[in-house]
VOGU-3710 file (C-alpha; in Angstrom, 3 decimals, decimal comma):
1> msnirllsde> 26,111/48,669/6,994  24,476/46,400/4,062  21,532/44,215/5,375  21,866/41,922/2,097  24,976/39,410/2,118  26,089/36,273/0,518  25,453/33,090/1,793  28,241/30,556/3,005  28,536/27,648/0,880  27,919/25,478/4,166
11> linqiaagev> 24,790/27,195/4,641  23,789/27,069/0,994  24,378/23,586/1,291  22,072/22,934/4,386  19,379/24,846/2,445  19,548/22,554/-1,154  19,567/19,819/1,415  16,451/20,672/3,001  14,884/20,720/-0,668  16,706/17,500/-1,909
21> verpasvvke> 17,139/15,366/1,066  13,522/15,132/2,682  13,926/11,847/4,203  16,126/8,495/4,043  14,256/7,680/0,719  15,333/10,788/-0,668  18,926/9,740/-0,407  18,010/6,226/-1,707  16,334/7,614/-4,645  19,259/10,103/-5,373
31> lvensldaga> 21,982/7,536/-5,082  20,352/4,834/-6,899  19,109/7,285/-9,870  23,424/8,119/-10,155  23,827/4,264/-10,237  21,466/4,298/-12,880  22,901/6,970/-15,041  26,036/5,499/-14,444  24,995/2,364/-16,483  24,929/0,106/-13,680
41> nkidieiqdg> 22,927/-3,189/-14,551  22,976/-4,284/-10,662  22,311/-2,593/-7,992  22,674/-3,588/-4,346  20,719/-1,829/-1,345  21,487/-2,193/2,145  19,525/-0,276/4,807  19,538/-0,042/8,847  17,124/1,765/11,046  15,282/3,120/8,681
51> grklirivdn> 18,208/4,681/6,860  19,062/6,857/9,842  21,909/4,564/10,726  22,711/3,217/7,520  22,225/3,395/3,889  24,647/1,694/1,269  24,474/1,740/-2,240  26,750/-0,506/-4,315  26,473/-0,834/-8,086  28,549/-2,029/-10,985
61> gggmnredaq> 28,092/0,876/-13,335  31,122/2,997/-14,821  32,714/4,615/-11,573  34,882/7,768/-11,741  38,277/8,438/-11,383  40,088/10,505/-8,816  39,511/14,193/-10,364  35,709/13,419/-11,290  35,252/11,581/-7,860  36,428/14,797/-5,994
71> lafsrhatsk> 34,444/17,250/-8,307  31,212/15,394/-7,913  30,695/16,916/-4,321  30,831/20,416/-5,561  27,606/22,138/-6,186  25,986/22,064/-9,874  28,672/19,670/-10,393  27,113/17,308/-13,342  28,308/15,165/-16,386  24,643/14,974/-17,560
81> issltdlhki> 24,131/18,346/-18,914  26,381/21,174/-20,416  24,131/23,509/-22,303  21,109/25,447/-22,111  19,544/23,051/-24,960  20,684/20,025/-23,188  18,422/21,091/-20,352  15,332/21,107/-22,388  15,930/17,657/-23,576  16,978/15,912/-20,586
91> ntlgfrgeal> 17,636/11,668/-21,369  18,990/10,839/-17,795  17,356/10,943/-14,395  19,891/13,240/-12,544  21,068/16,548/-14,146  21,455/19,388/-11,623  23,974/18,306/-9,498  22,953/19,157/-5,991  22,215/15,388/-4,628  25,624/14,816/-3,267
101> psiasvskie> 26,938/18,269/-1,867  23,162/18,075/-0,092  23,601/14,528/1,353  27,282/15,185/2,615  25,776/18,513/4,273  23,583/16,427/6,567  25,486/13,455/7,013  28,650/11,462/6,966  29,489/9,948/3,802  31,831/7,853/2,122
111> mvtkikpdei> 32,680/7,210/-1,816  34,701/4,475/-3,074  34,735/4,335/-6,942  36,810/2,952/-9,646  36,797/3,108/-13,767  37,235/0,165/-15,660  41,408/1,053/-16,669  42,797/1,932/-13,529  44,247/-0,616/-11,228  43,264/0,921/-7,821
121> gtqiriesge> 40,225/2,888/-6,882  39,625/6,027/-5,053  38,100/6,835/-1,515  36,445/9,842/-0,251  35,459/10,495/3,220  33,295/13,748/4,105  31,836/14,810/7,355  28,951/17,483/7,588  30,170/18,861/4,357  33,687/19,263/5,636
131> llsvkdspan> 36,274/16,953/3,434  37,978/14,612/5,757  40,119/12,669/3,463  40,976/11,125/0,055  43,338/8,342/-0,887  43,871/5,129/-3,045  41,535/2,272/-2,169  41,004/-1,156/-3,520  37,630/-1,439/-5,581  35,786/-3,034/-8,134
141> qgtmftvwdl> 34,543/-1,084/-11,035  31,683/0,684/-9,836  30,914/3,112/-7,192  29,552/2,613/-3,483  28,371/5,084/-1,195  28,051/4,744/2,295  25,867/7,322/4,725  26,031/6,951/8,172  23,856/9,137/10,627  21,696/10,995/8,353
151> ffstparrkf> 20,774/14,438/9,843  23,228/14,109/12,712  23,987/17,421/11,940  20,765/18,804/12,039  18,674/17,560/15,181  15,793/19,648/14,273  15,475/17,642/10,605  16,172/14,507/12,662  13,217/14,720/14,893  10,696/15,149/11,995
161> lksqltetrh> 11,198/11,715/10,531  8,619/9,503/11,139  9,001/6,105/12,518  11,194/3,269/11,690  8,601/1,485/10,197  7,229/4,320/8,281  10,251/5,289/6,691  11,570/1,750/5,614  8,540/1,392/3,898  8,763/4,749/1,822
171> iidmvtnfal> 12,417/2,986/1,058  10,798/-0,180/-0,069  8,153/1,723/-2,215  11,132/3,610/-3,739  13,339/0,780/-4,767  10,124/-1,191/-5,792  9,280/2,087/-8,436  13,204/1,647/-9,355  12,685/-2,467/-9,991  9,437/-1,868/-11,978
181> sfpevtfnlk> 10,753/0,709/-14,133  13,920/-0,902/-15,048  13,045/-4,606/-15,525  16,671/-4,790/-17,103  18,736/-3,991/-13,673  18,932/-6,540/-10,572  18,101/-4,869/-7,578  18,695/-6,402/-4,018  17,465/-4,619/-0,992  18,766/-5,489/2,210
191> idnrelievk> 17,041/-4,027/5,694  18,365/-5,140/8,976  20,445/-7,742/7,549  17,353/-9,439/5,570  16,757/-9,575/1,849  13,180/-7,783/1,195  13,803/-7,215/-2,437  15,684/-9,422/-4,980  14,950/-9,273/-8,505  17,178/-10,383/-11,412
201> ssetlpqris> 17,336/-8,423/-15,115  16,496/-12,096/-16,454  12,930/-11,377/-15,657  10,297/-9,465/-18,039  7,966/-7,023/-16,843  5,496/-9,125/-15,721  7,780/-11,655/-14,098  9,082/-8,214/-12,210  5,457/-7,257/-11,248  4,530/-10,878/-9,803
211> sllgvdvfkr> 8,257/-10,797/-7,903  7,351/-7,613/-6,367  3,622/-7,518/-5,958  2,679/-10,958/-5,771  1,159/-13,459/-8,334  -2,430/-12,762/-7,009  -2,135/-9,376/-7,874  -0,834/-9,572/-11,271  -3,689/-12,284/-12,064  -5,803/-9,498/-11,203
221> liqippedsl> -4,340/-6,927/-13,522  -5,531/-5,779/-17,430  -2,531/-5,031/-19,766  -2,780/-1,913/-21,356  -1,454/-2,637/-24,985  1,101/-0,108/-26,343  -0,241/2,225/-29,267  2,010/3,991/-31,606  1,270/7,474/-31,037  3,527/10,173/-30,315
231> ikisgyvarp> 3,382/9,825/-26,472  3,335/6,080/-26,074  1,219/4,475/-23,043  1,477/1,099/-21,831  1,295/-0,941/-18,504  -1,018/-2,480/-15,939  -4,487/-1,497/-14,348  -6,511/-3,645/-11,738  -9,725/-4,964/-11,716  -12,077/-2,881/-9,611
241> elskssrtdi> -12,165/-5,854/-6,927  -8,552/-4,640/-6,503  -9,027/-1,170/-5,393  -7,382/0,122/-2,171  -8,406/3,238/0,299  -5,131/5,338/-0,992  -3,514/6,326/-4,250  0,011/4,743/-3,129  -0,280/2,008/-5,563  -0,851/4,301/-8,461
251> rffvdkrsis> 2,513/4,255/-10,098  3,327/6,628/-13,135  6,479/6,550/-15,160  7,640/9,098/-17,560  10,628/7,657/-19,491  11,126/5,619/-16,704  10,975/8,436/-14,257  8,574/7,508/-11,255  6,218/10,986/-11,092  3,235/12,377/-9,777
261> nrsllhalts> 0,623/14,387/-11,931  -2,810/15,426/-10,937  -3,832/15,040/-14,589  -2,844/11,800/-15,269  -4,226/10,725/-11,615  -7,950/12,380/-13,164  -7,519/10,702/-16,389  -6,976/7,170/-14,658  -9,980/7,778/-12,038  -12,036/9,114/-14,622
271> aygdmltkgr> -11,540/6,001/-16,827  -12,405/3,792/-14,212  -15,827/5,736/-13,626  -18,274/4,463/-11,322  -16,461/1,031/-10,984  -14,920/2,127/-8,120  -16,793/3,348/-5,173  -15,906/6,922/-3,428  -12,807/6,769/-1,573  -11,278/3,765/-3,494
281> fplaiiflev> -8,265/3,969/-6,047  -6,997/1,419/-8,633  -3,911/0,088/-8,384  -1,926/0,691/-11,539  1,570/0,691/-13,082  1,787/2,616/-16,404  4,622/4,067/-18,603  4,678/6,952/-20,777  7,060/7,343/-23,528  7,414/11,050/-24,261
291> padlvdvnvh> 9,797/12,627/-26,188  12,404/14,967/-24,267  11,296/18,222/-26,094  7,438/17,749/-24,965  8,111/17,257/-21,328  9,611/19,350/-18,551  11,161/17,648/-15,675  12,970/20,652/-14,082  10,279/21,562/-12,092  10,186/20,168/-8,690
301> pqklevrfqd> 13,139/19,886/-6,360  13,450/16,095/-6,252  12,230/15,781/-9,630  8,839/14,190/-8,462  6,781/16,229/-10,727  6,831/17,032/-14,557  5,273/19,150/-17,280  3,677/18,245/-20,406  4,101/20,488/-23,138  0,202/19,481/-23,525
311> eraahdllyr> -1,081/18,431/-20,935  -4,648/17,841/-22,220  -3,271/15,470/-24,841  -1,731/13,652/-22,330  -4,886/13,297/-19,960  -6,923/12,177/-22,867  -4,382/9,925/-24,221  -4,545/8,020/-20,765  -8,144/8,296/-20,483  -8,939/6,504/-23,747
321> avkkaldref> -5,958/3,726/-23,174  -7,418/2,925/-19,707  -10,942/3,063/-20,772  -10,457/0,865/-23,643  -8,490/-1,582/-21,675  -11,442/-1,980/-18,789  -14,146/-2,639/-21,421  -12,560/-4,644/-23,304  -11,721/-6,917/-20,420  -15,744/-6,364/-19,171
331> tavvrqtmsa> -16,798/-7,414/-22,352  -14,790/-10,745/-22,352  -16,061/-11,468/-18,761  -19,182/-10,961/-19,938  -18,809/-13,447/-22,898  -17,225/-15,779/-20,445  -19,358/-15,893/-17,866  -22,675/-16,440/-20,416  -20,709/-19,240/-22,509  -20,235/-21,055/-19,097
341> tpsyeishss> -23,703/-20,456/-17,752  -25,103/-24,198/-17,065  -29,003/-25,070/-17,803  -30,737/-26,587/-15,097  -33,233/-29,618/-15,484  -36,164/-29,869/-12,419  -37,322/-33,420/-12,142  -41,154/-33,435/-11,750  -41,215/-37,165/-10,382  -41,634/-36,197/-6,819
351> glplkektaq> -44,529/-33,831/-5,290  -41,886/-32,482/-2,897  -41,162/-28,732/-2,813  -37,963/-27,642/-4,088  -35,680/-26,595/-0,848  -32,719/-24,578/-1,318  -29,940/-25,674/1,027  -28,544/-22,292/2,866  -25,188/-22,187/3,829  -24,941/-21,264/7,205
361> yhtsfevnps> -21,942/-18,974/9,115  -21,111/-19,672/12,441  -20,336/-16,591/14,493  -18,029/-16,450/17,569  -21,119/-15,102/19,465  -22,926/-17,051/21,797  -26,623/-17,435/21,038  -29,100/-16,761/23,324  -32,980/-17,407/22,817  -34,342/-14,411/24,797
371> alteilaasg> -31,575/-11,682/22,826  -34,437/-10,224/21,197  -36,433/-9,493/24,545  -32,746/-7,559/25,719  -32,471/-5,734/22,852  -35,996/-4,658/22,325  -35,528/-3,208/26,140  -32,353/-1,411/25,134  -34,135/0,439/22,723  -36,740/1,911/24,747
381> gvseqsrtes> -38,555/-0,502/26,460  -42,182/-2,496/25,435  -45,106/-3,874/26,481  -45,112/-7,153/28,265  -47,353/-8,404/24,912  -44,709/-7,165/22,584  -42,034/-9,078/24,546  -44,427/-12,477/24,814  -44,601/-12,250/21,465  -41,916/-11,693/20,282
391> avqpnfyqvf> -39,898/-14,414/22,203  -42,028/-16,759/20,516  -41,850/-15,274/16,950  -38,778/-13,386/16,360  -39,223/-10,743/13,968  -35,878/-10,897/12,197  -35,083/-10,976/8,319  -32,192/-10,823/6,351  -32,019/-9,034/3,084  -29,624/-9,446/0,026
401> styivtqahe> -27,654/-11,234/2,654  -25,935/-8,413/3,771  -28,599/-6,508/6,091  -30,518/-7,719/8,856  -34,191/-6,041/9,293  -35,816/-6,097/12,718  -38,328/-4,148/14,776  -37,524/-2,032/18,188  -39,781/0,179/19,802  -41,931/2,169/17,211
411> qllivdqhaa> -38,685/1,989/14,929  -37,551/-0,194/12,176  -33,694/-1,375/12,543  -31,719/-2,020/9,141  -28,383/-3,388/10,309  -25,372/-4,008/8,040  -24,073/-7,361/8,983  -20,746/-6,603/8,320  -19,880/-3,368/9,564  -21,874/-4,396/12,785
421> hervlyeqil> -19,826/-7,467/13,140  -16,701/-5,543/12,557  -17,324/-3,252/15,453  -18,134/-5,909/17,654  -14,844/-7,566/17,067  -12,906/-4,368/17,037  -14,027/-3,745/20,662  -13,040/-7,391/21,662  -9,758/-7,312/19,893  -8,821/-3,681/21,135
431> gslqtdtlss> -9,498/-4,561/24,932  -7,262/-7,592/24,219  -4,516/-5,371/23,123  -4,701/-2,991/25,781  -5,086/-5,450/28,562  -2,171/-7,463/27,158  -4,403/-10,545/27,349  -3,581/-13,558/24,654  -6,219/-13,993/22,412  -7,267/-17,956/21,518
441> sqkllfpeta> -5,838/-19,000/18,276  -6,646/-22,321/16,021  -3,698/-24,461/15,109  -3,285/-26,021/11,429  -3,674/-29,569/10,992  -0,970/-28,826/8,151  1,414/-25,422/8,710  1,211/-23,598/5,220  4,259/-21,531/4,040  3,434/-18,249/2,671
451> eldptqlnll> 5,555/-16,099/-0,075  5,254/-12,437/1,206  5,568/-8,936/-0,940  8,301/-6,682/0,546  5,883/-4,284/2,000  4,501/-7,550/4,068  7,090/-8,476/5,121  8,112/-5,427/6,835  4,914/-4,878/8,297  5,195/-8,281/9,795
461> qfnlkplekl> 8,599/-8,214/11,258  7,744/-4,790/13,025  4,518/-6,282/14,309  5,139/-10,049/15,001  4,831/-9,818/18,394  1,210/-7,940/18,611  0,392/-10,267/15,813  1,089/-13,136/18,073  -0,875/-11,993/20,700  -3,831/-12,217/18,633
471> gfeiqplggr> -3,420/-15,631/17,925  -0,932/-15,666/14,877  1,606/-18,065/14,918  4,359/-17,374/11,973  7,979/-18,231/11,642  10,014/-16,394/8,961  12,070/-19,492/7,107  14,582/-16,830/5,102  13,985/-14,616/2,120  10,360/-13,345/2,110
481> tvlisalpai> 9,087/-16,716/3,169  7,302/-17,540/6,342  5,634/-20,326/8,144  1,996/-20,162/9,322  1,460/-22,730/12,242  -1,976/-20,864/13,846  -4,358/-18,424/13,198  -6,950/-16,628/15,412  -10,016/-18,601/16,398  -12,289/-15,880/14,626
491> akhgsvrflk> -10,316/-16,191/11,352  -12,802/-17,210/8,404  -10,546/-18,695/5,668  -7,278/-20,101/4,607  -4,079/-18,953/6,519  -2,158/-17,784/3,697  -4,940/-15,377/2,364  -5,925/-13,957/5,904  -2,450/-13,330/6,914  -1,761/-11,199/4,023
501> evlqefeeqq> -5,255/-9,215/3,673  -4,940/-8,306/7,654  -1,587/-6,821/6,551  -2,757/-5,217/3,810  -5,947/-3,771/5,754  -3,309/-2,831/8,267  -0,891/-1,179/6,086  -3,961/1,291/4,999  -4,948/1,512/8,633  -1,714/2,986/9,373
511> krgkdqrtal> -1,545/5,064/6,125  -4,850/6,804/7,468  -2,668/7,825/10,952  -4,044/5,245/13,279  -1,927/3,809/15,512  -0,101/0,248/15,871  -3,220/-1,016/18,229  -6,119/0,515/16,711  -4,798/-0,360/13,493  -3,970/-4,049/14,008
521> asalackaav> -7,551/-4,406/15,491  -9,443/-2,640/12,543  -7,625/-4,758/9,967  -8,149/-8,312/11,737  -11,963/-7,314/12,736  -12,347/-6,246/8,976  -11,070/-9,489/7,474  -13,009/-11,694/10,148  -16,181/-10,189/10,344  -19,091/-12,033/8,545
531> kagdalsipe> -19,211/-10,648/4,641  -22,149/-9,247/2,542  -23,274/-12,403/1,014  -22,856/-14,363/4,125  -26,045/-16,144/5,522  -27,062/-15,790/8,894  -29,788/-18,019/11,122  -32,250/-15,888/13,468  -30,312/-17,021/16,233  -27,239/-15,475/15,223
541> mqsllknlls> -29,146/-12,415/14,052  -30,160/-12,053/17,145  -26,585/-12,506/19,068  -25,311/-10,119/16,564  -27,261/-7,201/17,474  -27,252/-7,868/21,582  -23,339/-7,681/21,344  -23,606/-4,546/19,079  -26,271/-2,655/21,429  -24,214/-3,676/24,064
551> ldtpqvcphg> -21,214/-1,320/23,325  -20,425/2,048/24,306  -20,332/3,280/20,733  -22,200/0,675/18,267  -23,538/3,644/15,639  -20,169/3,134/13,567  -17,534/0,641/12,342  -13,823/1,136/12,913  -13,975/2,662/9,329  -16,785/5,413/10,471
561> rptliripia> -19,069/3,816/8,332  -22,933/3,428/9,877  -23,818/0,146/11,488  -27,696/0,656/11,669  -29,972/2,872/10,757  -33,231/3,512/12,591  -36,530/4,745/10,735  -39,233/5,690/13,314  -42,422/4,423/12,840  -43,745/8,220/12,410
571> elerrfgrs> -41,477/8,344/9,263  -43,038/5,386/7,936  -46,399/6,504/8,308  -45,742/9,920/6,718  -44,243/8,092/3,812  -47,693/5,858/3,057  -49,622/8,952/4,090  -51,135/7,674/7,242  -50,390/10,877/9,281
//
């Protein structure tokens, strides 16, 4: 008896589904690509429970007649290619004919479609790959796909899905990519009965970017002007100060297809060079127009990667385009700064010495005049004479408005004021969350409205209760607008900016694998802590070190950076040749 056998169609579809349908966002991607290939200029997307419960895509594209509609669920049935020559010159987003049978094999799916000449549409229902019904149905021109209970027939696959928040974020990212690549198409994304994305086909690309990522982000983008070459490159890259801790905000589009490519990523980051610190990545939206015969899109099951005929040429073109844009921006900023440099006149009519007024930052620490003595005692103990002298003349200095320098027992301590304060606040905030204690808040005299981007609004919806425990008072007003009535007492600056910064940092912390509590505590601590450049008084520096050294783990901030460096006196003496 032979050990090799032909697989059943059902098993073949299940295997294909494992490659094509990785998560709910994969279903959204395949169905939206079908809509765009059908010529739709309006696409409505509805999601429930992160896509597990419901995914619905409605378009106004060309639609299908009954014969094509039934054939569409057959493996490798497609209207997009018909010969080997077509495979080497693909001008559509989809082409394999695998998506629909793969989705149908792991879900319950209904398709309602109609072409313009027909008076009645066609409805097809399939469950776990089995055809249930084909019948007439009232319909508008176009196609509507409704997918229920994704992976209900494969529980092992379903249990590997991430949290509702994570799966929803992947869907938002996917729809955002489509909306950026196709500004001529109207996209509406509704998640759990709330509109998160609503962009119109009348928008230009700059308007579309502002709608999706925020006006503040767009103002800090640098345009890459298109140049006439075989591979045309255009788009926007962000100024270095807008860098992120992950690559998720780097978006490459090749012939309107969202892709990932290591060579292009290397070119982009190399163009920034030393403008970015290690572990930081730019925000970028880059479009490449490549002749179809110079790029192969048939190299990845989900069509997420492409292969250029000349990888080196594409790499170098992108590097030069980004470098040129960054250099031009840098030159413009320098010229503007130099032309705006004010001249100062010093009056000598008074014999009094000039004194610069230093801004004071008031921390939430309780100031203790004897804190230095306690800190030195915690560091190993000192003589009674040293204690007395230190209490009279504390040896605390702030250098570069960033580091605190002081003397412990036979050691020089150099403290990063932001990292130290961040660690102290992190422990306080995490303790409040773990004990379910309400943190103090500050009411705003005039509540402010904030327009959030889709990702920020999604994060807010899933984390509103813990944010309220930390001192925020936020009320949804409809659409992507919220009303901010109160902030945590430790908040440093304006309500709208502070909330957006906390949400952005929270998202980055979650992407690093932190749970909700630690991610929230880390985000709030980072944005509320004193910053490099904030001037501190001696009592504030004393209090900060006292609080830091009272912690169980004072050595690092929540991001893993050191809070302080200790240099023994023996090392100083060795450096100065005194040993």
